[in-house]
N, C-alpha and C positions, 0 to 999 in steps of 0.2 A: 700596485695595490694588491694586497693579499686577498684571495677569495675567501669568503666565509665558509666555515665547515658545513657540510650537508646536514639537513635536518628533516625529519619525517613530517608529513603533512599534519598528523594529529598533534605532534609536539609544537609545530608552528602555530596552530590554532590556540593551543593552551598558552603559549608565550604571548600571543596577541592579546588574549583576554586577561590573563593574570598579571602581566607585566606592562605591556605597551599601553593599553587603554587606561589602566588604573594608576600605575606608578609613573610612567613617562608623560602621558597626556593629561592625567589627573581628571578623567571624565567621571561624571556622577554615576552612582549605581543605576539610576533610571536609564541613562544613556547606554551604559554597558548592557543592561537588560534588553534594550531595544536592538542593539547590535547582535546580541545573542539570538533573539527571536528571528532576525533576518537570516542569520547564518543557519539556524535550524531549518527554516523553511527552504532555503536554497539546497541544503544537503538532502533533505527529504525529497525535493523535486528531482535532484540528480539520481537518487536511488530509484525513484519510480520510473524515470525516463530511461536509464541505462542499466537498471538492476545491479548497480554497483554500490557496495557498502561504503559508509562515510569514510572509513579508514583507508579505502583504496583510491579515494579522490586525490588528484595531484593538482599542482598549480597550472599545468597545461590544460586541465579541463575547464578552466575559467576563460572560455572563449567568448568573444562578443556575441556570437550566435546563441550560445547557451544562456548567457545572462539576459539577452533580449527575450528569449523564449520563457525564461523564469519570470521576467517582469510582465509579459503578456499573460502568463498563467495567473499571476497575482490579481490582475485586473479582471480577466474574463471568467476565471473559474472560482477564485476566492472572493470576488466582489470587492477588492480593495479599491480605495480612492486613489487618484493620481498622487495626492500628497503622501499616502502610505507607501505607494510604489517608489516614490523618490527617496523616502526615508530608507527603504530596504536597499536601494541602489547605493546610497551614501555609505551604508555599512559595508557593502561589498567593496566599494572603492577604497575605503580606509584600510581594509585587510590587504588588498592587492598592493597598495602603496607600501605597506609595512613589509609584505612578503617578497616583493620584487628583488631586493638585494640578496636574498637567500638562495635563489635558483636562477643562475645566468641563462640556462636554456629556455626558461619560461618568460624571460624579460620582454621579448618582443611581443609575445601574445598578451602579456599583461598590459603593455602600453596601448595595444589596440583595444583591450577591454575597458581601459580607463576612459576611452573616448565614447563609450555608450552614453548618450545624452540623457540628462534629466528631462522629464516631460513637462511642457509648459501647461499651466492651468491658471485660471482666474480665481484668486482667493476670495471667497465669499465674505460679506460683511459679518462681523462678529454678532452672534445672537445674544441678546441680553434682555433682562426683565426691567419693567418700570419699577420705581421705588415702591409703589403700592403693592405690586405683585411680589416683589422680593420680601417685603415685610409680612405678607400673607403666607408665604412659604415658610418663613421662620416661625411665625405663629407664637403662641403662648403655651408653655408647658402645662400639662394638667396635674402635675405633682408626682406622677409615677417616676421610678428610676429611669426607665427606658425613654419616657417623654423628655425628661430633663437632659439626658444624654444626647438625644437627637436635637433638641433645641440648642444646646451648646455647640454641637457639630455644625449646624447650619449657620449659627452666629459667627463662629470662627471662620468658616469658609467665606462669608460675606465680608467680615471685618478685615481679614488678612489677604484675601485673593489667593489663598494657598491652593496647590494642586491636591488631588486625592492622595497621592503617595506622601506628600508632606504632612497632611493633616492626620493621617493614620499613623505616621511615624513620630508624632509629637510625644514627648515625654514630660513628666512633671517638671524635671529640671530645665526644660526649655522655656518655662514660664517665668518671666522676670517681672514680678508684680509689685516689688517694693521700690522700683526705680521711678523716676519722673522724666518722661512719661513711661508708664508700664509698657512692656513689649513682649513679643514672643519670638524666639529664634527659629527660623525656618531654613530649609536647604540642607545640603550635604556638607560633610566635613571639608573645609577649605573654601566653601562657597556659601557660608552661612550669612544670613542677613537678619537684622532686627526689624520687625514690623510693629508699629505702635498699636496699642489696644485702646478701644473706647472704654470709658469708665463703666458703662453697663456690662461690657464683656469681662472686664476685670472683676466686677462684683459677682458675675455669674460663675466665673472660674473659682473664685474664693468659696462661694457657696457649694460648688461641686466638690471641691477638695474637703470641705468640712463634712459633706455627706458621705464621702468615701475616705475615711481616715486610714484605710489600709494601703492607700496608694503611696508608694515611696518615690524618691526622685527618679528612679529608673523605670517607673511604671508608665504605661500608656495613659495619656490623658483621657482618651476616648476608648475605654475597654468594651469588649463584648460582654455578654451576660455570664461568660465563663472566666472572665478576668484577663483574657488575652486581648491583643490589639484588634480593632476592627479591620476587616478586609475591604478592598476597593469595591467589590461586588456588593458588600453589605452597605457601604455608604450610598451606592447608587439606588439600592432597594429602599433605604430609609428616605432618601430624597424623593423617590417616586411616590411614596406614601404621603409625604408632606405636600407634594404638588397636588395630589388628588384631593386632599383635604382643603387646600387653599383655593381650589377651583370652585368651591361653593361660594366664596366671596369674590373671586376673580375668574369668571367663566372662561375668559380667553385662555387661561392656563390649560384648560382641557384640550386645546388644539395646539399646544406648544410642546416641543421636545426639550425638556429641561434636564440638563446634566450638570455635574460638578463644574465642568468647564464653562457652562453657561453662567454659573455664579461667579466664576473668576472673571469672565468678560463683564458681567454686571458690575462687579466692584470697580473694575478699571473704567468703565463708561461713566458710572456715577461720579467718580473722582474727576474725570475729564469735564463732565458737565458742570461740576462745582467750581471749575477753574484751576484745578491743581496742575502744576507744571508736569509735562510729559516725562521729563528726566526723573522726577521724584517717583512717579508711578512706575517707571521702568525699574527703579531700584526696589520699590515695594514688592513688585511681582517677581523679582529675581531674574529679569531678562538681562542678558549680557550686552545687548545693543539696543539703543532707543529706537532703531529702525523697526523693531518688532511692534512697537506701539503706534507706528505711523498709520497702519490700517485703521486703527481706532480713531486716530486724530483726523484723518482725511474724511472719515464718515461723518464726523460731528463738528469739525472745524472749531475746536476749542483752542484758544491761543493765550488766554490770560494766565498770569503766573501768581499763584497763591500758595499759602503754606499747606503742607501735607496734614491731613486730618481735618480740613475745612468741612468735609462732608459730615452732615449731622448724623449722630449715632441713632440707631433704632430705639424707640421707646417701648421696649418689650422686656418684661420681667419673667422670672421663672416662678413656677408654682412651688408649693412646699412639698417636702418629701413625705411620703408615707413609708457578661464574657465570649530497551532497544540496543543500539550499538554503544560501545564504550565512549566513542567521541560524542555521540548525541547525548548520552547520559552525563558526560562532563558538562556539556552546554546547558542541559536542563538543571544541573545542580548549581550553576552560577548564581 
């Protein structure tokens, strides 16, 4: 068997991110971004520990001892959870498996490094809101442009169970409103899924588009006040404001930590409680494996099989209207 030609470490990293992950494995942009973050944290850790620039790192530096020290650093100094630690380790493992054939001299060390274990942890039960709490958070728009935008944001998160990255990436062309049933296309290219919309959500979207005639098919459905797409931090800020307002009606919300992920769990739990089949909810949320939903199902023991969409839609209407080093720089630019 012919040996592969030698390749520099920076070139190997670029090939891993630009070809292997995207073209060969077809991973989503969110997963690639997670791998990139893990790699940047590791390289910055190596720089601080050995005062070695990222370009000078080699595959032989990926020792089990260094990887373990990096994982301990994540937990002890950065305050990462065990789950986050394991995600970073999974990214390093993926790179090492890809890189091993390119450097025969480092193969033995890589094999040892691949045996650094994931850390066991007990996954907590999903946090979710009651129906009354969720409807209080969605609230009723007061008629201003910003209020109507936020109301639609929260309605879409609850209706679709979308992630933050999915909801801020929505374009007008992703809305299929003239079909039966109406739906919205979520997910990345190659992994798109159609999620049905309640009639109230459809009406709200139609009113929003009428209010904003400048939006074209390529425009963000949820723009900021300058016309660009909302950011993830902006979504979390607007949700926090909505929760504070809702706490007047539902005082328990003042003691809860409510995130966009909480709303995603809430959508899943309410569907489970309504008797919707786990496999349908799995497809709705875009999970690759129904096992992901088992933690929800075990918590609430829902076993009946009913049609998707059995969950009643919220009876809420909108008000009327009145935007370092070159290797690290490469990773940051991904």
